[in-house]
Every structure is written in C-alpha cells, then in structure tokens.
C-alpha positions, 0 to 999 in steps of 0.5 A, spaced: 612 246 743 616 240 742 623 239 745 629 236 742 628 229 745 621 230 742 624 232 735 629 226 736 624 221 737 619 223 731 625 223 727 627 216 729 620 214 728 620 216 720 627 213 718 630 206 718 636 204 722 641 199 722 645 195 727 653 196 727 654 188 725 649 189 719 652 195 717 659 191 717 656 185 713 654 190 708 662 192 707 664 185 707 659 182 702 660 188 697 653 190 697 652 196 693 652 202 699 655 209 701 657 210 708 655 218 709 659 221 715 656 227 717 660 229 723 664 236 723 672 236 720 675 235 727 671 228 728 672 226 721 680 227 722 680 222 728 677 216 724 672 214 719 669 208 716 673 205 710 670 209 704 666 213 707 663 220 704 664 226 708 658 231 708 658 235 714 651 236 717 651 243 716 653 242 708 648 236 707 642 239 703 647 243 699 652 238 697 649 231 697 645 231 691 652 233 687 656 228 691 650 222 690 646 223 684 643 216 684 637 217 689 636 209 689 643 208 692 643 205 699 646 210 704 648 208 711 648 215 715 652 216 721 655 220 726 659 219 733 653 216 736 647 216 732 643 222 734 645 227 729 645 222 723 638 221 725 636 228 723 641 227 717 637 221 715 630 224 715 633 230 711 635 225 706 629 222 706 625 228 705 630 229 699 628 223 696 633 218 698 628 212 700 634 207 702 637 212 707 638 208 713 641 211 720 647 207 723 644 207 730 650 206 734 654 211 730 662 211 729 663 209 737 659 203 736 663 201 730 669 202 734 666 198 740 665 192 736 673 192 734 671 194 726 677 197 722 676 204 721 681 209 717 685 215 721 687 219 715 693 224 714 690 230 715 691 236 711 694 242 715 690 249 715 694 252 710 694 246 705 686 246 706 686 254 704 691 252 698 687 246 695 680 249 697 678 248 690 680 241 689 677 239 696 670 241 693 671 236 687 667 230 689 672 226 685 678 229 689 676 231 696 681 231 702 683 224 700 684 225 693 688 231 695 692 227 700 693 222 695 696 227 690 701 230 696 703 222 697 704 221 689 711 221 685 711 224 678 717 223 674 718 229 668 723 227 662 725 234 660 724 241 663 723 244 656 717 246 652 712 240 655 716 239 661 715 246 663 707 247 663 706 240 666 711 241 672 708 248 674 701 245 674 703 238 677 706 242 683 700 247 683 696 241 684 700 239 690 704 233 687 708 231 693 715 229 689 716 231 682 723 228 679 726 232 673 731 229 668 734 234 663 742 234 662 741 241 658 742 249 661 737 254 660 738 258 653 735 264 650 732 260 645 728 256 650 724 262 653 719 263 647 716 257 650 719 254 656 715 258 661 719 254 668 725 258 666 727 266 666 732 271 663 736 271 669 737 264 669 741 263 662 746 258 663 743 255 669 742 247 669 734 247 667 733 242 673 736 247 678 732 253 674 725 248 674 726 246 682 727 254 684 720 255 680 717 250 683 719 251 690 717 258 689 710 256 687 709 250 692 713 249 698 709 242 699 713 239 693 719 236 693 723 236 687 728 231 685 733 233 680 737 229 675 742 233 671 743 227 666 741 224 660 736 218 660 740 212 658 740 205 659 745 205 664 742 210 669 734 209 667 733 203 672 737 207 678 732 213 676 726 209 676 728 206 683 725 212 686 718 209 685 715 214 681 707 213 680 707 216 673 712 218 668 711 225 663 714 224 657 717 231 654 723 228 651 725 230 644 728 224 641 727 217 639 732 213 642 730 216 649 722 215 647 724 207 645 728 206 652 723 210 656 718 205 653 721 199 654 723 201 661 716 203 663 713 196 661 718 192 665 717 197 671 710 197 670 709 205 670 705 209 666 707 214 661 703 220 659 706 221 652 706 228 648 709 231 642 709 237 638 711 240 632 710 247 629 702 247 630 701 240 631 701 236 637 699 229 640 698 226 647 696 219 649 697 214 655 702 208 655 699 204 661 703 197 661 697 195 665 691 198 660 693 198 653 698 199 648 705 201 649 709 206 644 712 200 640 705 198 639 704 204 635 711 205 632 714 199 631 720 202 628 722 210 628 722 214 622 728 216 617 731 222 620 729 226 614 722 225 616 722 227 623 725 234 624 726 236 631 723 243 633 730 246 633 729 244 625 722 246 624 720 250 629 714 250 634 709 255 636 710 258 643 703 256 646 703 249 643 707 246 648 703 249 654 697 246 651 700 239 650 703 239 656 697 242 660 693 236 657 699 231 659 699 234 667 691 233 666 692 225 664 698 225 670 693 227 675 687 223 673 692 217 673 694 219 680 687 220 683 684 214 679 679 217 676 676 219 670 678 215 663 685 216 661 688 216 654 690 209 654 688 206 647 687 213 644 691 218 641 689 225 641 691 230 636 691 237 636 691 242 630 693 249 633 692 252 626 685 250 625 683 249 632 681 242 632 682 236 636 681 229 633 682 222 636 684 215 634 683 209 637 690 205 638 690 198 639 695 193 643 699 189 638 700 182 641 706 181 637 709 187 640 717 185 642 716 188 648 709 188 651 706 182 646 704 175 648 711 173 647 716 178 648 723 178 644 726 184 647 727 183 654 733 187 656 736 194 654 738 195 647 743 200 643 737 205 642 741 210 638 743 205 633 736 202 633 733 209 631 739 211 626 738 205 622 730 203 622 730 199 617 735 194 620 732 188 624 732 189 632 736 182 632 742 185 628 742 191 634 741 187 640 741 180 639 734 179 639 729 177 634 726 182 629 722 187 631 715 188 627 715 191 620 715 198 619 708 201 618 705 200 611 701 207 609 705 214 609 702 220 612 702 227 612 709 229 616 707 230 623 714 230 626 715 229 633 719 234 635 719 229 634 712 227 632 712 221 628 711 222 621 708 215 619 702 212 620 703 208 626 701 200 625 697 200 631 692 205 629 685 201 627 683 202 619 678 207 620 683 211 624 688 211 618 683 212 613 680 218 617 687 221 618 689 220 610 683 224 608 685 229 613 692 230 610 689 231 603 684 236 606 690 240 608 
C-alpha cells in the first residue's frame, strides 16, 4: 500500500513546478497568470500573494471551474510549503488545467525571499455569516466585501429613490452611507418611501433613515445632513470623501449643482428619475462618459416638468429604479461589470418594458468638455427658472450649449426631463420618437 510520501512523490512526478523567483517575475512582468491559494481560511488571513484567488483545498474540485472557467490559463498553485499544493496541482491537471504549476516553496518561500504579500483586513465570524451569499460570488468574495465595508456612498435624498437604495446598500455592507435631506416624514411619503414608517411622522427624514439602516445592519455608519444641498455646502459635504453619489433628488437646480460638483470632485453619480409609470437610470462618471449637462444642456420649462407631487408616481416604481441605482453603485465600488455610463436605461412599468439608448460625451459641454467655460458654481435656481437665458447672463460665464432640437413625449423627471436630450445619438432619438407615437 502506498504511503503519504509515495503519493507526494507520484504527484510531484506528474506535475510541473516553478521556483519562487520565477513566479515573482511573472507578477512583475505582467505575464497572464492566476495565483491560486489552496490553504484554509486562517492561513489566508495571515497573508497571501497579491491578487491571489482563494480556493481552499477541500473546495477545489467544486469551485475552481466557476472561478477560473478558462482552462488555458497559467495557474500558479501554492500552499504554505508546496506540499498540499502539489496534490492540488495534480487535481487541476486532471480537471483539464494543462498549465497549472506548483509553487515549490509555497508561501513560506515567498516570504523568505522578501517579496511583497497582502495581509487582508479579515471579516469577523458574524460578518462572514451575514455576507455569506456575497462571499460565494467570484466577483465579490472576501476582498470585495471588505471593499464594500470600506466604501462611502452619499445619497441625495431620503425619499422614493433614496429609500430602496439606502436599504440595499446597507444590507450589502456599504460601510458609510451619507444622507442629505432637509425634509421631515409626511404621511404622503409612506406610499413609496419604504425607509420610513407611520410612527415617524414629523421626524427628520435623515434621522428616520438612520434608525432603519442601523437596525438593519450595525456595520453601517450613517452620516446625516439635515439640510438642502446648495453651492454653499456641497464642497463641505463632498469633503467626506464619498466614492459614489446616488442621486435621488427631485428638482433641477440640485441636479445641475450636483453634476458640476461631481465633475470637479471626480465622483461618479448614479442618476435616477421617476414619474407616474416611467423611470430612467444612468451613471454620470467623470472618468468615463458624459455628464448630466452633456445629456441635458438646459432644463425644460417648468410647465413641461411637473414633479411627482404634481403628477403622481406608482408606489413601486421608485423601488425598482432605486434598486437599479443601488446595483450600479455596488458595481462601481467593487469595480466589476459594466456600468450604465454612456447608456440611459428607460423603464416603463405600465407596459413592463426596458429600453436603452446610447448617450455621448459632448466635447463642447461647458463643464466637462474639451474647453470648459463654467468653472465655478452658478445661481442654479435662476439658471433652471430661465432655461432660455444663456449661462453668461446668469454666472458671468460663456453661453451654455443650445437647447435640444427635437421635442419628445413628456417624461418629466419627478422630474424626468421632458425633451429629447441633445446627448442622444440620432438612432436613439428616432427610436424614442417612434415609441412615443405608439403610446
């Protein structure tokens, strides 16, 4: 009967091994590869190679194909000293990973050579239980969950859109959630603003939302701002170093103010808007795509943009749109997937349809264009109440881009903007016009 040593010798004879210096050169030279750490959790928590994938030996066969679907990848498999990983490498070879190699000296040899390694901020046992479903997702895992716990997201508004976004961001473990809203809870809010409740009528919305979030997840720190966002306080609010902004505001002056600040501070905005049965979602990322002014160079006349208070909204609609906003925010924090930057997602609850139109960056945008002409905050209330006036008359700056040239069916933005944005490409504009005729 074969002994342990016999089996180890047989495994080493059937696999290829790599020295620690050669493995380190792979990392330095950027050669495509994946380091696979097969040690148990407690050893991983003590330190691991940069960018390594953690697949404990006892889960290897059942998990590796989902985590590394490309079997032509070069896999560098390691444990503490190269013994357990030798058996793991043989298993990977049997599974069809022809380029799996064993790091012969393991993690101990890596440290002995003085190479960099990562000591992660480990999740606690209760956190592993709470976020267990996240930890199973390859795109999240423990490192991604730790990134969520370290992240900071600002919610503009604790109303219809802010409510579902706040709950799902908190449940996901976003470590710090800022909420800015000057209002108090009113009974007309409760049809859709699910972060509040009847016993909190008259309570500031930021305080009500904070109570709900902290009851849901004690890992989350809530930073309340019971004030209206203005050009006087926005820089102080953003000084809290938020990674992402979720826009749930319901008025145009705040949207244009938020857009300009986000461009100047380099913070992406997840935009959402709702009206009756219709909603819109997109991402305005200063580093990747157009801004709000590219899409809407000027606001619509007030009579074409009634608020939800004037036109109404289906109670469940903000739950759908706000949840989509939360999803986009989580992807931005995690750095995974494809965001809605450069795409406007349109949802029609009455017909249960989604549509998507491409939006483009405007090189002549006065804020994010090639030669910006608006470089400081303006009087946004006056700008939005006089959309036909040039920006120069309002702020001492050069004129804003012209108004959109094609009228579209009203989809106010609770304001949903009610004109076809100039940032839409021609095909998208025609498609939206045809959709409007069908309705």
